[in-house]
C-alpha positions in Angstrom: 13.9 8.4 -10.1 13.9 9.0 -6.4 13.6 5.3 -5.5 15.1 2.0 -6.4 17.1 2.0 -9.5 17.5 -0.9 -12.0 20.2 -3.4 -11.1 22.2 -2.5 -14.1 25.8 -3.5 -14.4 26.3 -0.8 -17.0 29.2 1.2 -15.7 30.3 3.2 -18.7 29.7 6.9 -19.2 26.6 8.0 -21.2 28.3 8.0 -24.6 29.5 4.4 -24.3 26.3 2.9 -22.8 24.5 0.2 -24.5 20.7 0.3 -25.2 20.3 -3.4 -24.7 20.1 -5.3 -21.4 23.4 -7.0 -20.6 23.8 -10.5 -21.8 23.7 -13.4 -19.4 27.5 -13.8 -19.4 28.0 -10.2 -18.4 25.3 -10.4 -15.7 27.1 -13.3 -14.2 30.1 -11.2 -13.5 28.2 -8.5 -11.6 28.9 -9.9 -8.2 32.7 -10.0 -8.8 34.8 -7.2 -7.4 35.4 -4.4 -9.9 39.1 -5.0 -9.8 38.5 -8.4 -11.4 36.9 -6.8 -14.5 39.0 -5.1 -17.2 39.3 -1.3 -16.9 37.2 0.6 -19.3 38.2 3.9 -20.9 40.9 4.4 -18.3 44.5 4.1 -17.5 46.3 1.3 -15.8 44.3 1.5 -12.6 41.0 2.2 -14.3 40.6 5.6 -12.7 38.8 7.9 -15.1 36.1 10.5 -15.1 33.7 7.8 -16.2 34.0 6.3 -12.7 31.3 8.6 -11.5 28.6 6.6 -13.3 29.1 3.2 -11.6 29.3 5.0 -8.3 26.1 6.9 -8.8 24.4 3.8 -10.1 25.4 1.7 -7.1 24.5 4.5 -4.6 21.1 5.1 -6.3 20.4 1.3 -6.4 21.2 0.5 -2.8 19.8 3.6 -1.3 16.6 3.0 -3.2 16.4 -0.7 -2.1 17.0 0.1 1.6 15.2 3.4 2.0 12.2 2.9 -0.3 10.1 1.2 2.3 10.4 4.2 4.6 9.6 6.5 1.7 6.6 4.4 0.8 5.2 4.7 4.3 5.9 8.5 4.3 4.2 8.9 1.0 1.1 7.0 2.0 0.7 8.6 5.4 1.4 12.0 3.8 -1.3 11.3 1.2 -3.8 10.6 3.9 -2.8 13.9 5.7 -3.5 16.0 2.5 -7.2 15.3 3.0 -7.4 16.7 6.5 -9.5 19.8 5.8 -12.1 17.8 4.1 -12.0 15.0 6.7 -12.4 17.6 9.5 -15.5 19.0 7.9 -16.9 15.5 7.4 -16.2 14.2 11.0 -16.5 17.4 13.0 -19.0 19.4 11.0 -21.3 19.8 14.0 -18.5 21.6 15.9 -16.9 23.5 13.1 -20.0 24.9 11.3 -23.3 26.6 12.4 -26.7 25.3 11.5 -27.9 28.7 10.2 -26.1 31.9 9.4 -27.6 34.8 11.3 -27.8 38.5 10.6 -25.4 39.7 13.3 -23.0 37.8 15.6 -23.2 38.1 19.3 -20.4 39.9 21.2 -17.4 37.7 21.9 -17.8 38.3 25.6 -21.2 36.7 25.5 -19.9 33.7 23.5 -17.0 33.2 25.9 -19.4 33.3 28.9 -21.4 30.5 27.3 -18.3 28.5 26.7 -17.1 29.0 30.2 -20.5 28.0 31.6 -20.3 24.7 29.8 -16.6 24.2 30.4 -15.4 26.1 33.6 -12.2 24.0 33.8 -8.8 25.6 33.2 -8.1 29.1 31.9 -8.7 30.8 28.6 -5.6 30.7 26.4 -7.0 32.3 23.2 -10.1 33.0 21.2 -10.4 32.5 17.4 -13.3 34.5 15.9 -14.9 32.7 12.8 -13.2 33.4 9.5 -16.2 32.5 7.5 -19.9 33.3 8.1 -20.8 29.7 8.6 -17.9 28.9 11.0 -18.1 28.7 14.8 -16.0 30.7 17.3 -13.2 28.8 19.0 -12.6 29.3 22.7 -9.3 27.6 23.5 -8.8 26.6 27.1 -5.5 25.7 28.8 -6.3 22.6 31.0 -3.5 21.3 33.3 -4.0 17.6 32.5 -3.9 18.4 28.8 -1.0 20.9 29.0 1.3 18.0 29.9 0.7 16.6 26.4 0.9 20.0 24.7 -2.8 19.9 24.1 -5.7 22.1 24.8 -9.5 22.0 25.0 -11.3 24.0 22.3 -14.9 24.9 22.8 -17.0 25.7 19.7 -19.7 28.3 20.0 -22.3 29.4 17.5 -21.5 33.1 17.0 -25.2 34.0 16.2 -26.9 32.2 19.1 -24.0 31.8 21.7 -24.9 28.1 21.7 -22.1 25.7 22.6 -21.7 23.3 19.7 -19.2 21.0 21.3 -15.7 20.7 22.6 -12.6 18.8 21.3 -9.1 18.1 22.5 -6.8 19.9 20.1 -3.1 20.1 19.4 -2.0 23.6 18.2 -5.5 24.1 16.8 -5.6 20.7 15.1 -8.6 18.4 15.6 -8.1 14.9 17.1 -8.3 13.3 13.6 -5.8 15.8 12.2 -3.5 15.2 15.2 -3.8 11.4 14.7 -2.9 11.6 11.0 -0.1 14.0 11.7 1.4 11.7 14.4 1.0 8.8 12.0 3.0 10.7 9.3 5.7 12.0 11.7 6.4 9.0 13.9 3.8 6.2 13.3 2.5 6.7 16.9 5.8 5.4 18.2 7.0 8.6 19.9 10.5 9.8 19.5 11.8 6.4 18.3 9.3 6.5 15.5 10.5 9.9 14.3 13.7 8.2 13.1 11.7 6.6 10.2 10.6 9.9 8.8 14.0 11.5 9.3 15.7 8.7 7.6 13.3 9.0 4.6 13.8 12.8 4.4 17.6 12.4 4.8 17.9 10.1 1.8 15.1 11.6 -0.4 17.2 14.5 -1.8 20.1 12.1 -2.5 17.9 9.7 -4.4 16.3 12.5 -6.4 19.5 14.3 -7.4 21.3 11.1 -8.1 18.4 9.8 -10.2 18.3 13.1 -12.2 22.0 12.9 -13.0 21.7 9.3 -14.1 18.7 9.9 -16.2 19.8 13.1 -18.0 23.4 11.9 -18.2 22.3 8.6 -19.9 19.6 10.1 -22.1 21.3 8.7 -25.2 21.0 5.2 -23.9 17.8 5.1 -21.9 15.7 7.7 -23.7 17.1 7.1 -27.2 18.6 10.5 -27.3 15.1 12.0 -27.6 14.3 15.1 -25.6 10.7 14.0 -25.6 11.5 10.6 -24.0 13.4 12.4 -21.3 10.3 14.0 -19.9 7.6 11.7 -21.3 7.4 7.9 -21.3 9.1 6.2 -24.2 6.7 5.0 -26.9 6.8 1.3 -27.7 9.2 0.4 -24.9 8.8 -3.0 -23.4 10.0 -4.9 -20.3 12.6 -3.2 -18.0 13.0 -0.4 -20.5 9.4 0.5 -20.2 9.5 0.4 -16.4 12.7 2.5 -16.3 11.1 5.1 -18.6 8.0 5.5 -16.4 10.1 5.4 -13.2 12.5 8.1 -14.4 9.9 10.4 -16.1 7.7 10.3 -13.0 10.7 11.3 -10.9 11.6 14.2 -13.3 8.1 15.7 -13.0 7.9 15.5 -9.2 11.6 16.1 -8.4 11.2 19.8 -7.4 8.3 18.9 -5.0 10.3 16.0 -3.6 13.3 18.2 -2.9 11.1 20.7 -1.2 9.5 18.0 1.0 12.9 16.6 1.9 14.2 20.0 3.0 11.1 21.1 5.0 10.8 17.6 6.5 14.4 17.8 7.8 13.6 21.1 9.6 11.1 19.1 11.8 13.5 16.2 12.4 15.3 15.3 15.6 18.9 15.2 14.7 19.2 17.1 11.5 16.7 19.6 12.9 19.1 20.5 15.6 21.7 21.4 13.0 19.2 23.5 11.1 18.1 25.2 14.3 21.8 26.1 15.1 22.3 27.4 11.5 19.1 29.5 11.6 20.2 31.0 14.9 23.6 31.9 13.6 22.0 33.5 10.6 19.4 35.3 12.6 16.8 33.5 10.5 14.0 33.7 13.1 11.2 36.3 13.1 11.5 39.1 15.7 9.7 38.4 19.0 6.7 40.5 19.9 7.2 42.4 23.2 4.1 41.7 25.3 5.1 43.5 28.5 3.3 46.7 29.5 4.0 49.4 32.0 0.4 49.6 33.2 -0.6 47.2 36.0 -4.0 45.7 36.3 -6.3 46.9 39.0 -8.3 44.6 41.3 -7.4 40.9 41.0 -4.4 40.1 39.0 -4.3 37.4 36.3 -7.4 35.6 35.3 -10.9 35.3 36.9 -11.8 31.6 36.7 -15.3 32.0 38.0 -17.0 32.8 34.7 -18.7 35.8 36.1 -18.1 39.6 35.7 -15.1 41.3 37.2 -15.4 44.7 38.9 -13.5 47.0 36.5 -15.3 49.7 34.5 -14.9 47.7 31.3 -14.8 44.3 33.0 -15.3 41.3 30.8 -17.1 38.1 31.3 -16.2 34.4 31.1 -12.9 34.3 33.0 -11.0 37.0 31.1 -8.7 39.5 32.8 -9.9 42.9 33.9 -9.7 45.9 31.6 -11.1 46.4 28.1 -13.4 43.7 26.8 -12.2 41.3 24.2 -14.5 42.9 21.7 -12.8 46.3 22.2 -9.4 44.6 22.0 -10.4 43.1 18.6 -11.7 46.5 17.4 -8.4 48.1 18.4 -6.5 45.4 16.4 -8.8 46.0 13.4 -8.1 49.7 13.6 -4.4 48.9 13.6 -4.8 47.1 10.2 -5.0 43.4 11.4 -7.8 42.3 9.1 -8.8 38.8 8.1 -8.6 35.7 10.3 -6.9 36.4 13.7 -6.3 34.7 17.0 -6.6 36.7 20.2 -4.4 35.5 23.0 -5.1 36.5 26.6 -2.4 38.3 28.8 -0.1 36.0 30.7 -0.4 38.1 33.8 -1.4 41.7 34.9 1.9 43.0 33.5 1.3 41.6 30.0 -0.6 42.7 27.0 -3.2 41.0 24.8 -1.8 39.5 21.6 -3.7 39.6 18.3 -2.1 37.7 15.5 -3.2 37.2 11.9 -3.5 33.6 11.0 -4.2 33.7 7.2 -1.9 31.1 5.8 -3.2 31.3 2.2 -1.0 33.0 -0.3 -0.3 35.8 0.0 0.0 35.2 3.8 -0.9 37.6 6.5 1.1 37.1 9.6 1.1 40.5 11.4 1.0 40.6 15.2 0.2 43.4 17.6 0.4 43.7 21.4 -2.4 45.7 22.9 -2.6 47.2 26.4 -5.5 45.7 28.3 -6.5 49.0 29.9 -5.7 51.7 27.4 -6.1 49.8 24.2 -2.8 51.2 23.0 -0.8 49.1 20.5 2.4 48.8 22.5 4.4 46.6 20.1 4.0 45.2 16.6 5.7 42.7 14.4 4.7 42.7 10.7 5.3 40.0 8.1 7.5 42.5 6.3 9.8 42.5 9.4 10.6 38.8 9.1 14.0 38.0 7.7 14.0 36.4 4.2 15.1 33.0 5.6 12.3 33.1 8.2 9.8 33.9 5.5 11.0 31.0 3.4 10.8 28.6 6.4 7.3 29.7 7.2 6.2 29.4 3.6 7.9 26.0 3.1 6.3 24.5 6.2 2.8 25.8 5.1 3.4 24.3 1.6 4.5 21.0 3.2 1.3 20.9 5.2 -0.9 21.8 2.2 -2.2 25.1 3.5 -0.3 27.7 1.5 -2.4 27.5 -1.7 -5.5 25.9 -0.3 -7.0 23.1 -2.4 -4.4 23.5 -5.1 -1.7 22.8 -2.6 -3.5 19.7 -1.4 -3.8 18.4 -4.9 -0.2 19.0 -5.7 0.9 17.2 -2.5 -1.4 14.3 -3.4 0.1 14.0 -6.9 3.6 14.1 -5.5 2.7 11.3 -2.9 1.1 9.2 -5.6 4.0 9.8 -8.0 6.5 8.8 -5.3 4.5 5.6 -4.6 4.4 4.7 -8.4 8.2 5.4 -8.6 8.9 3.1 -5.7 6.8 0.3 -7.1 8.4 0.6 -10.6 11.8 0.7 -9.0 11.2 -2.7 -7.3 9.7 -4.0 -10.5 12.9 -3.1 -12.4 14.8 -5.0 -9.8 12.7 -8.1 -10.4 12.7 -7.7 -14.2 16.5 -7.7 -14.2 16.7 -11.1 -12.5 18.6 -14.0 -14.2 16.1 -16.4 -15.8 18.4 -19.2 -17.0 17.7 -22.5 -15.3 21.2 -22.7 -13.9 21.3 -19.1 -12.6 17.7 -18.4 -11.7 17.2 -15.8 -9.0 14.3 -13.8 -7.5 15.7 -10.4 -8.2 18.4 -8.8 -10.4 22.1 -8.7 -9.4 23.3 -5.5 -7.8 26.0 -3.3 -9.4 29.5 -4.5 -8.8 31.5 -3.5 -5.7 34.6 -1.3 -5.8 33.1 1.5 -7.8 35.0 4.0 -5.7 38.3 2.6 -7.2 37.3 4.1 -10.6 37.2 7.6 -9.4 40.2 9.8 -10.1 42.3 10.7 -7.0 41.4 14.4 -7.1 37.7 13.4 -7.1 38.2 11.2 -4.1 40.0 14.0 -2.3 36.7 16.1 -2.7 34.1 13.3 -2.3 35.4 11.9 1.0 35.5 15.2 3.0 32.2 16.3 1.4 30.6 13.0 2.4 31.8 13.4 6.0 30.5 17.0 6.1 27.1 16.0 4.8 27.0 13.0 7.2 27.6 15.4 10.1 24.9 17.9 8.9 22.4 15.1 8.3 23.3 12.5 11.0 20.9 9.7 10.0 22.2 9.9 6.4 25.8 9.7 7.7 25.2 6.8 10.1 23.1 4.8 7.7 25.7 5.2 5.0 28.4 4.1 7.4 26.3 1.1 8.3 25.8 0.2 4.7 29.6 0.4 4.0 30.3 -1.8 7.0 27.7 -4.4 5.9 28.8 -4.2 2.3 32.4 -4.8 3.4 31.5 -7.8 5.5 29.4 -9.3 2.6 32.3 -8.7 0.2 34.7 -10.5 2.6 32.4 -13.5 2.9 32.0 -13.6 -0.9 35.8 -13.6 -1.4 36.3 -16.4 1.1 33.7 -18.5 -0.6 35.3 -17.9 -3.9 38.7 -18.9 -2.5 37.2 -22.1 -1.2 
């Protein structure tokens, strides 16, 4: 449904479609311009409402043929990414888990001091207390040479013994393996140029899905025998191309909602369409409110961070390179008192005029994303942004991204994403199989693949429809640039091929 369509020359509306594959004589005329064939169910110029069907068939066919390889790569790399939580535990279990769960965890200040003793480089950016009894504490360091790559060094500490279990180079909390798989899915490790592949796939995916749904449900009388069952389940007893088409379409029907969601959320991360979406979200105020981390109280003694790893001189001085004032344990207690329960990340003050930031990080449904700014000296909550304060569009964006990454519903989310990726892969394979099954097999007209739908399908659209389609296509091409440019490129290439074909026919 969302990938390559059959190379069917059937250009009639659903009610007039034929169940059988076209005879050889009809297939031989597929490559001729539409104007050379007699008009069907129309007026003198052949423009009728039925003109939508050949246009959709041709668009779905060619878009599938050209974009399916990109979608296949995105599906397979996305399938690999769905297993990241399990792979992380398998590869980095020594860093992520403790050997034995103790009775009572050590203070965070003691754990941080151990981490800084083993890794005195850089400054402390944040601390993530364990969210499960058998998990380690994460001390995240900002290291200059890694900051240039938007990466950090995360030190893993046993919360019961303060033993350093290891350190990894992380990217926004992701392990090296998770980062590698994420880069593979986003840009194939080719940098900004590689991101064009995933954006092209996301740009066309929704077009293929919606077009395939319209074709399948609109031609149910033909391809599903008029049966409601055969619309959502594979057709019994079907053979050949009809069997492939049935499985291709039914697979697309079942995963269509998930594919549309992946297409939309994928575009939010893209380069070109992502800029349009960012501008739209800004105009609609669809971003969460910012947490105010400034404080009126200035730090005493040395400003900023102490990089030595020893104690500072304040009354409630902390250890391990943290700023003066209340200890991180007391900051966490203040956040808990303010209602920030569950998994949290504690970010250090940027300078002596800034507050601590404690943010909930529970991404499982229902999510907990409250944030609080806490004065480092008084422990007062100076600012707060709760999940309830986020605009609706900001909430939808956050939830959509979490679902795309497989974290919103835990294991169930991973399984659904894996099923969608496998379904998309099956649909692509079946689409190409249909293309091969529709090939001419007579000895004098043998070909490797089936003939494409005839050119000139736009000539069958009524003039009012054209007046709507053309501006709408331009608007969509502007909003989704890679879709617009690739469509324009296809039209130019198709026109050149048509011109060459007509010149050969004249000769």
